[in-house]
C-alpha positions as CSV (number, residue, x, y, z in Angstrom):
1,M,33.4,-26.5,118.9
2,K,33.7,-24.6,115.5
3,I,36.5,-26.0,113.4
4,L,38.1,-26.0,110.0
5,Y,39.1,-29.3,108.4
6,Y,41.7,-29.1,105.7
7,D,41.2,-31.9,103.1
8,C,44.4,-31.5,101.1
9,F,43.7,-34.3,98.5
10,S,45.4,-32.2,95.9
11,G,47.8,-30.4,98.2
12,I,47.7,-26.8,99.2
13,S,49.2,-23.5,98.1
14,G,48.7,-20.0,99.4
15,D,46.3,-18.9,96.6
16,M,44.3,-22.1,96.9
17,N,43.9,-21.4,100.6
18,L,42.6,-17.9,99.9
19,G,40.1,-19.3,97.4
20,A,38.8,-21.9,99.9
21,M,38.4,-19.2,102.6
22,I,36.4,-16.9,100.3
23,D,34.4,-19.9,99.2
24,L,33.6,-20.6,102.8
25,G,32.2,-17.1,103.3
26,V,35.0,-14.7,104.0
27,D,34.0,-11.5,102.1
28,K,36.5,-10.8,99.3
29,D,36.1,-7.0,99.7
30,F,36.8,-7.3,103.4
31,L,39.9,-9.4,102.7
32,I,41.2,-6.9,100.1
33,G,40.5,-4.0,102.4
34,E,42.5,-5.6,105.2
35,L,45.4,-6.5,102.9
36,K,45.6,-2.9,101.7
37,K,46.4,-2.0,105.3
38,L,49.8,-3.5,104.6
39,N,50.6,-0.4,102.5
40,L,52.3,-2.7,100.1
41,P,52.1,-1.4,96.5
42,G,52.3,-3.4,93.3
43,W,49.6,-6.0,93.5
44,E,45.9,-6.7,93.0
45,L,43.8,-9.7,93.9
46,L,41.8,-11.4,91.2
47,V,38.9,-13.4,92.5
48,E,36.8,-15.5,90.1
49,R,34.6,-18.6,89.9
50,D,36.2,-21.6,88.2
51,Q,35.8,-25.4,87.9
52,R,38.0,-28.5,88.1
53,H,36.6,-31.8,87.0
54,G,33.1,-30.4,87.2
55,I,33.5,-29.1,90.8
56,S,33.1,-25.3,91.1
57,G,34.9,-23.2,93.5
58,T,36.8,-19.9,93.9
59,K,40.1,-19.1,92.2
60,V,42.3,-16.4,93.6
61,T,45.3,-14.9,91.7
62,V,47.8,-12.4,92.9
63,R,48.6,-10.1,90.0
64,L,51.7,-8.0,90.4
65,T,51.2,-4.5,88.9
66,G,54.0,-2.4,90.3
67,H,56.9,-3.4,88.0
68,D,56.9,-1.3,84.9
69,H,58.1,-3.5,82.1
70,G,55.3,-2.6,79.9
71,H,53.0,-5.3,81.4
72,S,51.9,-6.7,84.6
73,H,52.9,-10.0,86.0
74,V,50.4,-12.7,87.2
75,H,52.0,-14.8,89.8
76,D,49.6,-17.6,90.6
77,H,51.8,-19.2,93.2
78,D,53.6,-18.5,96.5
79,H,56.9,-17.3,95.1
80,G,59.6,-15.9,97.3
81,H,59.9,-18.4,100.0
82,G,63.7,-18.1,100.3
83,H,66.8,-16.8,98.7
84,S,67.0,-15.2,95.3
85,H,65.6,-17.0,92.3
86,G,67.6,-18.8,89.8
87,H,65.5,-18.8,86.6
88,D,66.7,-20.9,83.7
89,H,63.6,-20.5,81.5
90,E,62.0,-18.0,79.2
91,H,59.7,-15.8,81.3
92,N,56.0,-15.9,80.3
93,H,53.8,-13.1,81.7
94,Y,51.3,-15.6,82.9
95,H,52.7,-18.4,85.1
96,D,50.3,-21.4,84.9
97,H,51.0,-22.8,88.3
98,N,49.9,-22.2,91.8
99,H,52.8,-22.3,94.0
100,D,56.4,-21.6,94.8
101,H,58.0,-24.0,92.3
102,S,56.8,-23.8,88.7
103,H,55.1,-26.9,87.4
104,A,54.7,-25.6,83.9
105,H,58.3,-24.3,83.6
106,D,59.8,-27.2,85.6
107,H,62.2,-25.2,87.8
108,E,62.5,-24.5,91.4
109,H,62.0,-20.9,92.7
110,G,63.9,-19.7,95.7
111,H,66.8,-22.2,95.9
112,D,69.5,-20.4,94.0
113,H,71.8,-18.3,96.1
114,G,72.6,-15.9,93.3
115,H,70.6,-14.0,90.6
116,S,71.0,-15.8,87.4
117,H,68.0,-14.5,85.5
118,S,67.7,-15.4,81.8
119,H,64.3,-13.6,81.4
120,S,63.4,-11.9,78.2
121,H,63.5,-8.7,80.3
122,S,65.6,-7.8,83.4
123,H,64.6,-7.4,87.0
124,D,66.4,-5.0,89.3
125,H,64.6,-5.6,92.5
126,A,66.0,-5.5,96.0
127,D,65.9,-8.6,98.1
128,R,63.9,-8.7,101.4
129,N,65.0,-10.8,104.3
130,L,62.7,-12.0,107.1
131,T,63.3,-8.9,109.2
132,D,62.3,-6.7,106.3
133,I,59.0,-8.6,105.8
134,E,58.3,-8.6,109.5
135,K,58.8,-4.8,109.5
136,I,56.2,-4.5,106.7
137,I,53.7,-6.5,108.8
138,D,54.5,-4.7,112.0
139,D,54.3,-1.2,110.4
140,S,50.9,-2.0,108.9
141,Q,47.4,-1.1,110.3
142,I,46.2,-4.7,110.5
143,D,45.3,-6.0,114.0
144,S,47.9,-7.4,116.3
145,K,46.5,-10.9,116.3
146,T,46.7,-11.1,112.5
147,K,50.3,-9.6,112.6
148,E,51.5,-12.3,115.0
149,L,49.9,-15.2,113.0
150,S,51.3,-13.8,109.7
151,K,54.8,-13.7,111.1
152,K,54.4,-17.2,112.6
153,I,53.6,-18.6,109.1
154,F,56.5,-16.7,107.5
155,L,58.9,-17.9,110.2
156,K,58.0,-21.5,109.4
157,V,59.1,-21.0,105.8
158,A,62.3,-19.0,106.7
159,E,63.4,-21.6,109.3
160,A,63.0,-24.4,106.7
161,E,65.0,-22.5,104.0
162,S,67.6,-21.7,106.6
163,K,68.1,-25.3,107.5
164,V,67.9,-26.6,104.0
165,H,70.5,-24.2,102.7
166,G,72.7,-24.0,105.8
167,L,72.3,-20.3,106.1
168,P,71.6,-18.1,109.2
169,L,68.0,-17.1,109.4
170,D,68.9,-13.4,108.7
171,K,70.6,-14.5,105.5
172,V,67.5,-16.1,104.0
173,H,66.3,-13.6,101.3
174,F,63.0,-13.2,99.5
175,H,63.2,-11.7,96.0
176,E,60.9,-8.7,95.9
177,V,58.6,-10.0,93.2
178,G,58.2,-13.3,95.0
179,A,57.9,-11.7,98.4
180,I,54.9,-9.6,97.4
181,D,52.6,-12.4,96.5
182,S,54.0,-14.5,99.4
183,I,53.1,-11.7,101.8
184,V,49.6,-11.4,100.3
185,D,49.0,-15.1,100.5
186,T,50.4,-15.4,104.1
187,V,48.8,-12.3,105.6
188,G,45.6,-13.2,103.7
189,A,45.6,-16.6,105.4
190,A,45.9,-15.0,108.8
191,I,43.1,-12.5,108.0
192,C,40.7,-15.2,106.8
193,F,41.5,-17.5,109.8
194,N,40.8,-14.8,112.3
195,A,37.7,-13.7,110.4
196,L,36.1,-17.2,110.6
197,G,36.7,-17.3,114.4
198,V,37.2,-21.1,114.7
199,D,38.3,-22.9,117.8
200,A,40.5,-25.5,116.1
201,V,42.0,-26.6,112.8
202,F,42.0,-30.3,111.8
203,V,44.4,-31.4,109.1
204,G,43.9,-34.6,107.2
205,P,46.6,-36.4,105.1
206,V,48.4,-33.9,102.8
207,E,49.1,-34.8,99.2
208,L,52.6,-33.6,98.2
209,G,52.5,-34.7,94.6
210,S,55.3,-36.3,92.5
211,G,57.9,-35.6,89.9
212,F,60.9,-33.4,89.8
213,V,61.8,-29.7,89.8
214,N,65.0,-28.2,88.3
215,C,67.1,-25.6,89.9
216,S,70.7,-24.5,89.7
217,H,71.6,-27.2,92.3
218,G,70.3,-29.9,89.9
219,R,67.2,-31.9,89.4
220,L,65.4,-32.4,92.7
221,P,62.5,-34.6,93.7
222,V,59.1,-33.5,94.9
223,P,58.5,-32.5,97.6
224,A,60.8,-29.5,97.5
225,P,63.4,-29.6,100.4
226,A,61.7,-26.7,102.2
227,T,58.3,-28.3,102.0
228,A,59.6,-31.6,103.3
229,E,61.2,-29.7,106.3
230,I,58.1,-27.8,107.1
231,I,55.6,-30.6,106.8
232,K,57.6,-33.1,108.9
233,G,55.4,-34.7,111.6
234,V,52.2,-34.3,109.5
235,E,50.6,-37.3,107.8
236,I,51.3,-37.1,104.1
237,R,50.6,-38.9,100.8
238,T,52.7,-38.8,97.6
239,G,52.0,-39.8,94.0
240,G,48.4,-38.8,93.9
241,A,49.2,-35.8,91.8
242,G,51.6,-35.7,88.9
243,F,53.1,-32.4,90.0
244,E,54.3,-30.6,93.1
245,A,51.0,-30.2,94.9
246,T,52.0,-28.7,98.2
247,T,54.2,-25.6,98.4
248,P,56.3,-24.3,101.3
249,T,53.8,-21.5,101.9
250,G,50.9,-24.0,101.8
251,A,52.7,-26.3,104.2
252,A,53.5,-23.4,106.6
253,I,49.9,-22.4,106.7
254,L,48.9,-25.9,107.7
255,V,51.6,-26.3,110.4
256,A,51.0,-22.8,111.8
257,L,47.2,-23.1,112.0
258,G,46.8,-26.8,112.7
259,T,45.8,-28.0,116.1
260,H,44.9,-31.7,115.3
261,F,46.9,-33.8,112.8
262,S,46.2,-37.4,113.8
263,D,43.4,-39.4,115.5
264,L,41.0,-36.7,114.3
265,P,37.7,-36.6,116.1
266,G,34.4,-36.7,114.2
267,F,32.6,-33.6,113.1
268,R,29.5,-32.3,111.4
269,I,30.0,-30.3,108.1
270,L,28.3,-26.9,108.1
271,K,29.8,-25.7,104.8
272,T,32.4,-26.7,102.2
273,G,34.8,-24.4,100.4
274,Y,36.8,-25.2,97.3
275,G,40.0,-23.2,96.4
276,I,40.8,-23.7,92.8
277,G,44.4,-24.1,91.7
278,Q,46.0,-22.8,88.5
279,R,46.5,-26.2,86.9
280,E,44.4,-28.4,84.8
281,D,45.4,-32.0,85.4
282,P,43.5,-35.1,84.1
283,R,44.6,-37.2,87.1
284,I,43.2,-35.2,89.9
285,P,41.2,-31.9,90.3
286,N,43.7,-29.2,91.3
287,M,41.8,-27.8,94.2
288,L,41.8,-27.5,98.0
289,R,38.8,-28.5,100.0
290,V,38.2,-27.0,103.4
291,Y,35.2,-27.8,105.6
292,L,33.7,-25.4,108.2
293,A,32.3,-27.8,110.8
294,E,31.3,-28.5,114.3
295,S,32.8,-31.1,116.6
296,E,31.9,-32.1,120.2
297,E,34.6,-34.6,120.6
298,K,36.5,-32.4,123.1
299,T,33.8,-32.6,125.8
300,G,35.8,-35.3,127.7
301,G,39.2,-34.9,129.2
302,H,42.1,-34.4,126.9
303,D,45.8,-33.8,127.3
304,A,47.1,-30.3,127.5
305,L,50.2,-28.4,128.7
306,L,50.6,-25.7,131.3
307,L,53.6,-23.5,130.9
308,Q,54.5,-21.5,134.1
309,C,57.2,-19.1,135.1
310,N,57.8,-16.8,138.0
311,I,58.4,-13.1,137.3
312,D,59.3,-10.3,139.8
313,D,61.3,-7.8,137.8
314,M,59.2,-6.9,134.7
315,N,57.3,-3.8,134.0
316,P,53.6,-4.7,134.4
317,E,52.7,-2.8,131.3
318,F,54.4,-5.5,129.2
319,Y,52.0,-8.2,130.2
320,D,49.3,-7.0,127.7
321,H,51.7,-7.2,124.8
322,L,53.0,-10.6,125.9
323,S,49.5,-11.9,126.3
324,E,48.5,-10.8,122.8
325,K,51.5,-12.5,121.3
326,L,50.8,-15.8,123.2
327,F,47.2,-15.9,122.1
328,A,48.1,-15.2,118.5
329,A,50.6,-18.0,118.6
330,G,48.0,-20.6,119.7
331,A,47.7,-20.3,123.5
332,S,44.3,-21.5,124.8
333,D,44.5,-19.3,127.8
334,V,46.9,-16.8,129.4
335,F,46.6,-15.5,132.9
336,V,48.7,-14.0,135.7
337,T,48.5,-14.8,139.4
338,G,50.1,-12.9,142.3
339,T,52.6,-14.7,144.6
340,I,55.3,-14.0,147.2
341,M,58.7,-14.9,146.1
342,K,62.1,-15.3,147.9
343,K,63.1,-12.6,150.3
344,G,59.4,-11.6,150.6
345,R,59.3,-9.9,147.3
346,P,55.9,-9.7,145.5
347,G,55.9,-11.4,142.1
348,S,53.7,-12.9,139.5
349,I,53.2,-16.3,138.0
350,L,52.6,-16.3,134.2
351,N,50.4,-19.3,133.3
352,V,49.9,-20.3,129.6
353,I,47.6,-23.2,128.7
354,C,48.2,-24.8,125.3
355,E,47.7,-27.9,123.2
356,K,50.7,-30.3,122.7
357,G,52.7,-29.3,119.7
358,S,52.5,-25.5,120.2
359,E,54.7,-25.3,123.2
360,D,58.0,-24.5,121.4
361,I,56.8,-21.2,119.8
362,L,55.1,-20.2,123.0
363,K,58.2,-20.8,125.0
364,E,60.2,-18.7,122.5
365,I,57.8,-15.8,123.0
366,I,57.9,-16.1,126.8
367,F,61.7,-16.1,126.8
368,T,62.0,-13.2,124.3
369,E,59.2,-11.0,125.5
370,S,59.4,-11.4,129.3
371,T,62.2,-11.3,131.9
372,T,61.9,-14.9,133.1
373,V,64.9,-17.2,132.9
374,G,63.1,-20.5,133.3
375,I,59.8,-22.2,132.3
376,R,58.0,-25.1,134.0
377,T,56.0,-27.5,131.7
378,L,53.3,-29.5,133.3
379,E,51.1,-32.1,131.6
380,Y,47.5,-32.4,132.8
381,K,44.0,-33.4,131.8
382,K,41.6,-30.7,130.6
383,D,37.8,-31.0,130.6
384,T,35.8,-28.6,128.4
385,L,32.2,-28.1,127.6
386,A,30.9,-28.8,124.2
387,R,30.4,-25.5,122.3
388,K,28.2,-24.6,119.4
389,F,28.3,-21.3,117.4
390,E,25.4,-20.0,115.5
391,Q,24.1,-16.7,114.1
392,I,20.9,-15.1,115.2
393,D,18.9,-12.1,114.0
394,T,18.9,-9.2,116.4
395,I,18.0,-5.5,116.2
396,F,21.7,-5.0,115.3
397,G,21.6,-7.6,112.5
398,K,23.3,-11.0,112.4
399,V,25.2,-11.7,115.6
400,T,27.2,-14.8,116.5
401,V,26.3,-16.5,119.8
402,K,28.1,-19.3,121.7
403,R,26.1,-22.1,123.3
404,S,27.8,-24.4,125.8
405,F,26.6,-27.9,126.7
406,H,27.3,-30.4,129.5
407,K,26.2,-34.0,128.7
408,G,23.9,-32.7,126.0
409,R,22.2,-30.0,128.2
410,E,22.7,-26.4,127.4
411,V,24.2,-24.6,130.5
412,S,25.1,-21.2,129.1
413,V,24.6,-19.0,126.0
414,K,26.1,-15.6,125.3
415,P,26.9,-13.3,122.3
416,E,30.5,-13.2,121.0
417,Y,32.2,-10.2,122.6
418,S,33.9,-9.2,119.3
419,D,30.5,-8.8,117.6
420,C,29.2,-6.7,120.6
421,K,32.3,-4.5,120.5
422,R,32.0,-4.0,116.7
423,I,28.4,-3.0,117.0
424,A,29.1,-0.7,119.9
425,D,31.8,1.1,117.9
426,E,29.6,1.4,114.9
427,K,26.6,2.7,116.8
428,G,28.5,4.8,119.3
429,I,26.7,3.2,122.3
430,P,28.1,1.3,125.3
431,V,29.0,-2.3,124.7
432,R,27.1,-3.2,127.9
433,E,23.9,-1.9,126.2
434,V,24.6,-4.0,123.1
435,Y,25.2,-7.1,125.1
436,N,22.1,-6.8,127.2
437,K,19.8,-6.2,124.2
438,I,21.2,-9.3,122.5
439,I,20.8,-11.4,125.6
440,A,17.2,-10.2,125.8
441,T,16.7,-11.4,122.2
442,I,18.2,-14.8,123.0
443,F,15.9,-15.5,125.9
444,R,12.8,-14.3,123.9
445,E,13.4,-17.1,121.5
């Protein structure tokens, strides 16, 4: 099983996550090209090598360019995670921090309900609420799987801000400047995750940091209220960093992507990526470490959930859209079986298999995207084969193949369909021909 392991010994922010993903091998030009499909002006992505405490890694900065005040802004953090900003500081053009709440300026972004800017220049930007941001994502040319995962991450932040501030979800606003880099960080996280094609995400203990942040509500302790709300249920540490180490966007990425948060199985490290933060701190290197690894611990039975519902009054064309959204939200499998319902009417049973912890978002999708009025939740044991992913050389270049094992013996091997489809599209040949030629290469080895 191909996995990511998040080692958040110095917390996590959106830009640190992008740095770690690029350091693991996601092509920066591919990431930027996909982000441009958002058709969102006013930003550029700066990618550079940097070090913290002698450890080198990749540093990513979202530079805002679309606001003509005679300069460009560099926002090295995940601004914009809720409400409009209450700034009570002189505005430097380079913010030396890497997340939503400024360490260097000692204030809290996104927790003031009104605009009380005391910048050395004025901002006249419109606010965006969650619906506005979702529309930007939906109207873009990025793939549907990335769209759904991006919205899932944003929703985690918006729900936390809504609860913390006692506001309806549609009243949580994101200031335009903050929203731009937050959108880039969030959608970028989804793009990178899907590009790596992993089967699971393990999350170790998360450092939240220490200290205080100031906002118009007063001096608040770290973690910020929204971060504490998002990260609940995840094992945490505090005090290891002398600043606010984990941001709301960073916490939302972990919660949205994570599949295992405790009793983590063993794994073999394939590659290590380091995402460099914006701070220099003598106590702890400000960086995120993420391992690309393999694990075979899921070969035995493990607990899973089966969500089922009967449907006899829905347009069959809707199932494709429903299935895409369920897979993007973390379903392990989605399938439909035919049945005969009451009064002899033909109907369908929607079956969704998922890991424990992801059922709430999947149920919400089922209730909102289908016509069912009830869902059955069944616990059961699931046995899976151990899987190993590797790249091989073929006449089409590097191709990922999946090998499956039972009790240590290989029982099947096949190329990844996504690679076959990509090659077929590029070469203008049938996908069947690509598949067969790669299989021939595999068995000649």
